[in-house]
MMTF fields as JSON, N, C-alpha, C and O atoms, coordinates in Angstrom:
{
  "mmtfVersion": "1.0.0",
  "mmtfProducer": "UNKNOWN",
  "numBonds": 371,
  "numAtoms": 372,
  "numGroups": 93,
  "numChains": 1,
  "numModels": 1,
  "chainsPerModel": [1],
  "groupsPerChain": [93],
  "chainIdList": ["A"],
  "bondAtomList": [4, 2, 8, 6, 12, 10, 16, 14, 20, 18, 24, 22, 28, 26, 32, 30, 36, 34, 40, 38, 44, 42, 48, 46, 52, 50, 56, 54, 60, 58, 64, 62, 68, 66, 72, 70, 76, 74, 80, 78, 84, 82, 88, 86, 92, 90, 96, 94, 100, 98, 104, 102, 108, 106, 112, 110, 116, 114, 120, 118, 124, 122, 128, 126, 132, 130, 136, 134, 140, 138, 144, 142, 148, 146, 152, 150, 156, 154, 160, 158, 164, 162, 168, 166, 172, 170, 176, 174, 180, 178, 184, 182, 188, 186, 192, 190, 196, 194, 200, 198, 204, 202, 208, 206, 212, 210, 216, 214, 220, 218, 224, 222, 228, 226, 232, 230, 236, 234, 240, 238, 244, 242, 248, 246, 252, 250, 256, 254, 260, 258, 264, 262, 268, 266, 272, 270, 276, 274, 280, 278, 284, 282, 288, 286, 292, 290, 296, 294, 300, 298, 304, 302, 308, 306, 312, 310, 316, 314, 320, 318, 324, 322, 328, 326, 332, 330, 336, 334, 340, 338, 344, 342, 348, 346, 352, 350, 356, 354, 360, 358, 364, 362, 368, 366],
  "bondOrderList": [1, 1, 1, 1, 1, 1, 1, 1, 1, 1, 1, 1, 1, 1, 1, 1, 1, 1, 1, 1, 1, 1, 1, 1, 1, 1, 1, 1, 1, 1, 1, 1, 1, 1, 1, 1, 1, 1, 1, 1, 1, 1, 1, 1, 1, 1, 1, 1, 1, 1, 1, 1, 1, 1, 1, 1, 1, 1, 1, 1, 1, 1, 1, 1, 1, 1, 1, 1, 1, 1, 1, 1, 1, 1, 1, 1, 1, 1, 1, 1, 1, 1, 1, 1, 1, 1, 1, 1, 1, 1, 1, 1],
  "groupList": [{"groupName": "MET", "atomNameList": ["N", "CA", "C", "O"], "elementList": ["N", "C", "C", "O"], "formalChargeList": [0, 0, 0, 0], "bondAtomList": [1, 0, 2, 1, 3, 2], "bondOrderList": [1, 1, 2], "singleLetterCode": "M", "chemCompType": "L-PEPTIDE LINKING"}, {"groupName": "LYS", "atomNameList": ["N", "CA", "C", "O"], "elementList": ["N", "C", "C", "O"], "formalChargeList": [0, 0, 0, 0], "bondAtomList": [1, 0, 2, 1, 3, 2], "bondOrderList": [1, 1, 2], "singleLetterCode": "K", "chemCompType": "L-PEPTIDE LINKING"}, {"groupName": "ALA", "atomNameList": ["N", "CA", "C", "O"], "elementList": ["N", "C", "C", "O"], "formalChargeList": [0, 0, 0, 0], "bondAtomList": [1, 0, 2, 1, 3, 2], "bondOrderList": [1, 1, 2], "singleLetterCode": "A", "chemCompType": "L-PEPTIDE LINKING"}, {"groupName": "VAL", "atomNameList": ["N", "CA", "C", "O"], "elementList": ["N", "C", "C", "O"], "formalChargeList": [0, 0, 0, 0], "bondAtomList": [1, 0, 2, 1, 3, 2], "bondOrderList": [1, 1, 2], "singleLetterCode": "V", "chemCompType": "L-PEPTIDE LINKING"}, {"groupName": "GLU", "atomNameList": ["N", "CA", "C", "O"], "elementList": ["N", "C", "C", "O"], "formalChargeList": [0, 0, 0, 0], "bondAtomList": [1, 0, 2, 1, 3, 2], "bondOrderList": [1, 1, 2], "singleLetterCode": "E", "chemCompType": "L-PEPTIDE LINKING"}, {"groupName": "THR", "atomNameList": ["N", "CA", "C", "O"], "elementList": ["N", "C", "C", "O"], "formalChargeList": [0, 0, 0, 0], "bondAtomList": [1, 0, 2, 1, 3, 2], "bondOrderList": [1, 1, 2], "singleLetterCode": "T", "chemCompType": "L-PEPTIDE LINKING"}, {"groupName": "ASP", "atomNameList": ["N", "CA", "C", "O"], "elementList": ["N", "C", "C", "O"], "formalChargeList": [0, 0, 0, 0], "bondAtomList": [1, 0, 2, 1, 3, 2], "bondOrderList": [1, 1, 2], "singleLetterCode": "D", "chemCompType": "L-PEPTIDE LINKING"}, {"groupName": "GLY", "atomNameList": ["N", "CA", "C", "O"], "elementList": ["N", "C", "C", "O"], "formalChargeList": [0, 0, 0, 0], "bondAtomList": [1, 0, 2, 1, 3, 2], "bondOrderList": [1, 1, 2], "singleLetterCode": "G", "chemCompType": "PEPTIDE LINKING"}, {"groupName": "PRO", "atomNameList": ["N", "CA", "C", "O"], "elementList": ["N", "C", "C", "O"], "formalChargeList": [0, 0, 0, 0], "bondAtomList": [1, 0, 2, 1, 3, 2], "bondOrderList": [1, 1, 2], "singleLetterCode": "P", "chemCompType": "L-PEPTIDE LINKING"}, {"groupName": "ARG", "atomNameList": ["N", "CA", "C", "O"], "elementList": ["N", "C", "C", "O"], "formalChargeList": [0, 0, 0, 0], "bondAtomList": [1, 0, 2, 1, 3, 2], "bondOrderList": [1, 1, 2], "singleLetterCode": "R", "chemCompType": "L-PEPTIDE LINKING"}, {"groupName": "SER", "atomNameList": ["N", "CA", "C", "O"], "elementList": ["N", "C", "C", "O"], "formalChargeList": [0, 0, 0, 0], "bondAtomList": [1, 0, 2, 1, 3, 2], "bondOrderList": [1, 1, 2], "singleLetterCode": "S", "chemCompType": "L-PEPTIDE LINKING"}, {"groupName": "LEU", "atomNameList": ["N", "CA", "C", "O"], "elementList": ["N", "C", "C", "O"], "formalChargeList": [0, 0, 0, 0], "bondAtomList": [1, 0, 2, 1, 3, 2], "bondOrderList": [1, 1, 2], "singleLetterCode": "L", "chemCompType": "L-PEPTIDE LINKING"}, {"groupName": "HIS", "atomNameList": ["N", "CA", "C", "O"], "elementList": ["N", "C", "C", "O"], "formalChargeList": [0, 0, 0, 0], "bondAtomList": [1, 0, 2, 1, 3, 2], "bondOrderList": [1, 1, 2], "singleLetterCode": "H", "chemCompType": "L-PEPTIDE LINKING"}, {"groupName": "PHE", "atomNameList": ["N", "CA", "C", "O"], "elementList": ["N", "C", "C", "O"], "formalChargeList": [0, 0, 0, 0], "bondAtomList": [1, 0, 2, 1, 3, 2], "bondOrderList": [1, 1, 2], "singleLetterCode": "F", "chemCompType": "L-PEPTIDE LINKING"}, {"groupName": "TYR", "atomNameList": ["N", "CA", "C", "O"], "elementList": ["N", "C", "C", "O"], "formalChargeList": [0, 0, 0, 0], "bondAtomList": [1, 0, 2, 1, 3, 2], "bondOrderList": [1, 1, 2], "singleLetterCode": "Y", "chemCompType": "L-PEPTIDE LINKING"}, {"groupName": "CYS", "atomNameList": ["N", "CA", "C", "O"], "elementList": ["N", "C", "C", "O"], "formalChargeList": [0, 0, 0, 0], "bondAtomList": [1, 0, 2, 1, 3, 2], "bondOrderList": [1, 1, 2], "singleLetterCode": "C", "chemCompType": "L-PEPTIDE LINKING"}],
  "groupTypeList": [0, 1, 2, 3, 4, 4, 5, 6, 4, 5, 7, 5, 5, 2, 8, 9, 10, 11, 2, 4, 11, 2, 8, 7, 2, 9, 2, 2, 3, 5, 4, 3, 3, 2, 6, 7, 2, 8, 2, 3, 3, 9, 9, 11, 12, 6, 11, 7, 13, 5, 8, 7, 2, 3, 3, 4, 3, 3, 9, 9, 2, 8, 11, 9, 6, 8, 3, 11, 14, 9, 3, 1, 6, 14, 4, 3, 15, 11, 9, 9, 5, 4, 2, 2, 15, 3, 9, 3, 5, 7, 3, 4, 9],
  "groupIdList": [1, 2, 3, 4, 5, 6, 7, 8, 9, 10, 11, 12, 13, 14, 15, 16, 17, 18, 19, 20, 21, 22, 23, 24, 25, 26, 27, 28, 29, 30, 31, 32, 33, 34, 35, 36, 37, 38, 39, 40, 41, 42, 43, 44, 45, 46, 47, 48, 49, 50, 51, 52, 53, 54, 55, 56, 57, 58, 59, 60, 61, 62, 63, 64, 65, 66, 67, 68, 69, 70, 71, 72, 73, 74, 75, 76, 77, 78, 79, 80, 81, 82, 83, 84, 85, 86, 87, 88, 89, 90, 91, 92, 93],
  "secStructList": [7, 7, 5, 7, 7, 7, 5, 7, 6, 6, 1, 7, 5, 7, 7, 3, 3, 4, 4, 4, 7, 7, 6, 6, 7, 3, 3, 3, 3, 3, 3, 3, 7, 7, 6, 6, 7, 2, 2, 2, 2, 2, 2, 2, 2, 2, 6, 6, 7, 7, 6, 6, 7, 3, 3, 3, 3, 3, 3, 3, 7, 6, 6, 1, 7, 1, 3, 3, 3, 3, 3, 6, 6, 3, 3, 3, 3, 3, 7, 2, 2, 2, 2, 6, 6, 3, 3, 3, 3, 3, 3, 3, 7],
  "xCoordList": [37.289, 37.524, 36.817, 36.704, 36.352, 35.626, 36.53, 37.181, 36.569, 37.386, 36.728, 35.519, 37.517, 37.0, 37.829, 38.015, 38.313, 39.197, 38.437, 37.303, 39.06, 38.499, 39.056, 40.225, 38.221, 38.684, 38.59, 37.787, 39.429, 39.373, 38.412, 37.718, 38.373, 37.405, 37.649, 36.742, 38.865, 39.144, 38.816, 38.912, 38.432, 38.083, 39.255, 39.092, 40.441, 41.589, 41.673, 41.148, 42.327, 42.444, 43.532, 44.612, 43.236, 44.175, 45.025, 44.477, 46.353, 47.2, 46.871, 46.567, 46.937, 46.687, 47.905, 48.778, 47.948, 49.015, 48.724, 47.569, 49.751, 49.602, 49.042, 48.336, 49.349, 48.879, 47.355, 46.775, 46.708, 45.261, 44.448, 43.237, 45.079, 44.343, 43.921, 44.62, 42.773, 42.233, 42.767, 43.176, 42.77, 43.182, 42.356, 41.138, 43.03, 42.376, 42.47, 42.212, 42.83, 42.925, 44.224, 45.245, 44.162, 45.336, 45.473, 44.475, 46.718, 46.964, 48.332, 49.156, 48.57, 49.863, 50.631, 50.062, 51.901, 52.761, 52.988, 53.304, 52.825, 53.121, 54.434, 55.185, 54.718, 55.979, 56.232, 55.332, 57.479, 57.875, 58.516, 59.481, 57.977, 58.486, 58.696, 57.942, 59.72, 59.973, 60.698, 61.816, 60.081, 60.677, 61.893, 61.779, 63.045, 64.261, 64.829, 65.729, 64.333, 64.831, 65.09, 64.331, 66.138, 66.418, 66.731, 66.544, 67.203, 67.496, 66.211, 66.221, 65.111, 63.821, 63.351, 62.88, 63.478, 63.08, 63.909, 63.366, 65.205, 66.093, 65.739, 65.71, 65.473, 65.135, 63.807, 63.695, 62.798, 61.513, 61.668, 61.044, 62.495, 62.777, 63.453, 63.108, 64.414, 65.11, 64.154, 64.358, 63.108, 62.121, 61.11, 60.301, 61.151, 60.259, 59.153, 58.346, 59.091, 58.061, 58.529, 58.91, 58.49, 58.927, 57.702, 56.69, 57.774, 56.625, 56.17, 56.972, 54.87, 54.274, 54.087, 53.323, 54.759, 54.624, 53.233, 52.727, 52.621, 51.301, 51.489, 52.253, 50.778, 50.874, 49.501, 48.494, 49.465, 48.221, 48.384, 49.412, 47.363, 47.368, 46.873, 45.717, 47.74, 47.393, 46.643, 45.517, 47.262, 46.583, 47.267, 48.407, 46.537, 47.016, 47.178, 46.462, 48.122, 48.257, 47.058, 46.408, 46.749, 45.579, 45.525, 44.438, 46.662, 46.672, 46.964, 47.36, 46.767, 46.922, 48.359, 48.593, 49.319, 50.709, 51.553, 51.482, 52.325, 52.608, 51.571, 50.632, 51.764, 50.86, 51.669, 52.803, 51.077, 51.729, 51.253, 50.052, 52.214, 51.921, 52.532, 53.577, 51.88, 52.435, 52.842, 52.008, 54.124, 54.654, 55.574, 56.42, 55.39, 56.132, 55.899, 54.747, 56.929, 56.754, 56.912, 57.123, 56.821, 57.025, 56.179, 55.537, 56.196, 55.446, 56.422, 57.474, 56.059, 56.908, 56.031, 54.91, 56.549, 55.822, 56.381, 57.59, 55.497, 55.905, 55.109, 53.947, 55.738, 55.014, 54.226, 54.542, 53.206, 52.359, 53.151, 52.859, 54.15, 54.952, 55.729, 55.885, 56.218, 56.926, 55.952, 56.242, 54.795, 53.786, 53.223, 52.79, 53.227, 52.726, 53.618, 53.186, 54.841, 55.763, 55.469, 55.957, 54.685, 54.402, 53.056, 52.035, 53.049, 51.823, 51.357, 52.148, 50.045, 49.472, 48.253, 47.659, 47.89, 46.688, 46.11, 46.758, 44.903, 44.273, 43.819, 43.98, 43.255, 42.866, 41.699, 40.683, 41.866, 40.804, 40.552, 41.449, 39.369, 39.013, 38.625, 38.287],
  "yCoordList": [72.199, 71.779, 70.467, 69.618, 70.309, 69.115, 68.215, 68.681, 66.941, 65.998, 65.725, 65.505, 65.738, 65.461, 64.362, 64.353, 63.456, 62.394, 61.309, 60.977, 60.773, 59.642, 58.36, 58.303, 57.325, 56.035, 55.004, 55.129, 53.981, 52.917, 51.832, 51.998, 50.72, 49.661, 48.985, 48.347, 49.11, 48.508, 49.457, 49.073, 50.686, 51.656, 52.507, 53.362, 52.292, 53.112, 54.312, 54.287, 55.335, 56.533, 56.358, 55.841, 56.79, 56.647, 57.904, 59.007, 57.771, 58.954, 59.656, 59.015, 60.976, 61.782, 62.649, 62.792, 63.214, 64.135, 65.501, 65.921, 66.186, 67.528, 68.479, 69.43, 68.23, 69.088, 69.016, 69.909, 67.989, 67.808, 68.602, 68.747, 69.113, 69.774, 71.183, 71.879, 71.581, 72.919, 73.901, 73.483, 75.187, 76.183, 76.071, 75.901, 76.169, 76.029, 74.634, 74.448, 73.651, 72.27, 72.064, 72.686, 71.169, 70.782, 69.273, 68.552, 68.792, 67.36, 67.061, 67.961, 65.795, 65.352, 64.625, 63.823, 64.904, 64.267, 62.808, 62.518, 61.894, 60.484, 60.066, 59.277, 60.595, 60.272, 61.267, 61.985, 61.293, 62.121, 61.193, 60.496, 61.184, 60.309, 61.109, 62.035, 60.742, 61.37, 60.351, 59.945, 59.945, 58.959, 59.544, 60.491, 58.976, 59.373, 60.717, 61.219, 61.32, 62.634, 62.679, 63.312, 62.026, 62.035, 63.43, 63.685, 64.333, 65.697, 66.423, 67.235, 66.136, 66.756, 66.264, 67.055, 64.966, 64.396, 65.016, 65.413, 65.097, 65.671, 67.135, 67.558, 67.9, 69.314, 69.496, 70.367, 68.68, 68.763, 68.406, 69.031, 67.407, 67.069, 68.246, 68.579, 68.876, 70.035, 71.195, 71.961, 71.326, 72.397, 72.104, 72.966, 70.89, 70.553, 69.577, 69.251, 69.1, 68.128, 66.732, 65.924, 66.468, 65.187, 64.434, 65.059, 63.113, 62.358, 62.869, 63.034, 63.113, 63.613, 65.122, 65.627, 65.846, 67.306, 67.685, 67.093, 68.671, 69.147, 70.282, 71.219, 70.178, 71.155, 71.764, 71.056, 73.082, 73.78, 74.479, 75.103, 74.37, 75.072, 76.483, 76.675, 77.476, 78.86, 79.491, 79.959, 79.506, 80.067, 79.61, 79.145, 79.756, 79.406, 80.642, 81.625, 80.602, 81.675, 81.616, 80.574, 82.69, 82.716, 81.59, 81.138, 81.144, 80.054, 78.695, 77.756, 78.59, 77.368, 76.945, 75.893, 77.72, 77.329, 78.577, 79.414, 78.771, 77.893, 78.029, 78.82, 77.238, 77.217, 77.523, 77.067, 78.295, 78.651, 77.698, 77.546, 77.054, 76.097, 76.592, 77.243, 76.286, 76.561, 75.211, 74.325, 75.071, 73.839, 74.238, 75.122, 73.564, 73.897, 75.367, 75.751, 76.208, 77.607, 78.606, 79.789, 78.183, 79.121, 78.744, 77.694, 79.63, 79.401, 79.164, 79.799, 78.243, 77.906, 77.755, 77.252, 78.189, 78.145, 76.995, 76.91, 76.114, 74.983, 74.954, 75.359, 74.478, 74.202, 72.918, 72.099, 72.746, 71.549, 70.265, 69.251, 70.29, 69.073, 68.681, 67.493, 69.664, 69.365, 68.912, 67.975, 69.575, 69.214, 67.819, 67.144, 67.39, 66.053, 64.95, 63.801, 65.276, 64.297, 64.045, 63.067, 64.904, 64.805, 64.105, 64.583, 62.974, 62.234, 62.612, 62.659, 62.884, 63.334, 62.505, 61.85, 62.549, 61.891, 62.745, 63.681, 62.422, 63.175, 64.539, 65.517, 64.625, 65.915, 66.504, 65.844, 67.774, 68.517, 69.802, 70.319, 70.304, 71.548, 72.572, 73.7],
  "zCoordList": [-63.799, -65.167, -65.434, -64.55, -66.634, -67.01, -67.846, -68.781, -67.514, -68.271, -69.614, -69.685, -70.672, -72.011, -72.669, -73.886, -71.867, -72.309, -73.067, -72.722, -74.081, -74.807, -74.22, -73.839, -74.146, -73.649, -74.757, -75.682, -74.646, -75.639, -75.173, -74.17, -75.904, -75.597, -74.253, -73.719, -73.687, -72.383, -71.236, -70.07, -71.552, -70.525, -70.073, -69.203, -70.646, -70.286, -71.223, -72.337, -70.763, -71.577, -72.625, -72.339, -73.823, -74.932, -75.054, -75.069, -75.142, -75.335, -76.648, -77.654, -76.615, -77.804, -78.059, -77.202, -79.229, -79.581, -78.971, -78.912, -78.523, -77.983, -79.044, -78.711, -80.303, -81.393, -81.576, -82.192, -81.061, -81.217, -80.2, -80.366, -79.166, -78.092, -78.484, -79.22, -77.979, -78.235, -77.194, -76.111, -77.501, -76.516, -75.237, -75.285, -74.1, -72.804, -72.225, -71.036, -73.027, -72.553, -71.78, -72.072, -70.777, -69.997, -70.056, -70.089, -70.069, -70.12, -69.531, -69.365, -69.215, -68.693, -69.789, -70.529, -69.888, -70.894, -70.491, -69.337, -71.451, -71.198, -71.842, -71.269, -73.04, -73.717, -74.833, -75.269, -75.286, -76.418, -77.434, -77.124, -78.652, -79.707, -80.988, -81.288, -81.728, -83.032, -83.9, -83.581, -84.971, -85.863, -86.568, -87.346, -86.288, -86.979, -86.582, -87.255, -85.508, -85.113, -83.602, -82.867, -83.14, -81.695, -81.159, -79.97, -82.009, -81.566, -81.167, -80.243, -81.856, -81.526, -80.157, -79.34, -79.91, -78.62, -77.5, -76.47, -77.697, -76.69, -76.409, -75.254, -77.463, -77.303, -76.565, -75.703, -76.895, -76.202, -74.725, -73.867, -74.427, -73.025, -72.326, -71.192, -73.0, -72.425, -72.154, -71.212, -72.978, -72.807, -71.697, -71.353, -71.132, -70.025, -70.353, -69.483, -71.586, -71.976, -71.587, -72.434, -70.276, -69.727, -69.21, -68.893, -69.119, -68.612, -67.247, -66.327, -67.138, -65.908, -65.878, -65.056, -66.746, -66.766, -67.267, -68.221, -66.622, -67.032, -68.039, -67.806, -69.158, -70.241, -70.473, -70.491, -70.651, -70.97, -72.317, -72.583, -73.161, -74.442, -74.178, -73.801, -74.373, -74.066, -75.229, -75.063, -76.412, -77.589, -78.863, -78.855, -79.958, -81.289, -82.123, -81.935, -83.052, -84.03, -84.975, -85.063, -85.677, -86.556, -87.599, -87.96, -88.072, -89.057, -88.42, -89.111, -87.087, -86.304, -86.072, -85.478, -86.514, -86.321, -86.193, -87.093, -85.181, -84.048, -82.928, -83.022, -81.868, -80.728, -79.468, -79.32, -78.57, -77.316, -76.222, -75.997, -75.542, -74.465, -73.169, -73.177, -72.05, -70.727, -70.136, -69.947, -69.851, -69.256, -68.113, -68.25, -66.982, -65.758, -65.419, -65.217, -65.346, -64.944, -66.08, -65.817, -67.307, -68.408, -69.616, -69.647, -70.612, -71.845, -72.982, -73.061, -73.861, -75.001, -76.237, -76.161, -77.356, -78.615, -79.463, -79.678, -79.943, -80.772, -82.066, -82.109, -83.095, -84.347, -84.17, -83.308, -84.984, -84.881, -85.097, -84.463, -85.983, -86.218, -84.972, -84.691, -84.218, -82.97, -81.887, -81.144, -81.795, -80.795, -81.05, -80.116, -82.293, -82.629, -82.057, -81.958, -81.685, -81.093, -79.62, -79.054, -78.995, -77.568, -77.38, -77.872, -76.669, -76.381, -74.979, -74.037, -74.858, -73.584, -73.239, -74.095, -71.955, -71.469, -70.336, -69.867, -69.906, -68.824, -69.275, -68.545, -70.462, -71.031, -70.252, -70.031, -69.836, -69.161, -69.926, -70.592, -69.836, -70.517, -69.502, -69.861]
}
């Protein structure tokens, strides 16, 4: 796999939203954030989107929503608004 990570001016990799990744990309979760919605954060953690977990984008629906992700040992489908709460780094294609 080829790394396609973006770096900032200091040379470190900048976290991106899980919703920004293309099908086939893999990345590691750095954090889960949701403004004003702690239930969403808790649910994403329960689904396996915890710091350090490797996530792969499996495929997108024809209208780009929802998206199928592989995390840990299973596949889960998320809407783009939910995937936008998950910050990832180490993007590989």
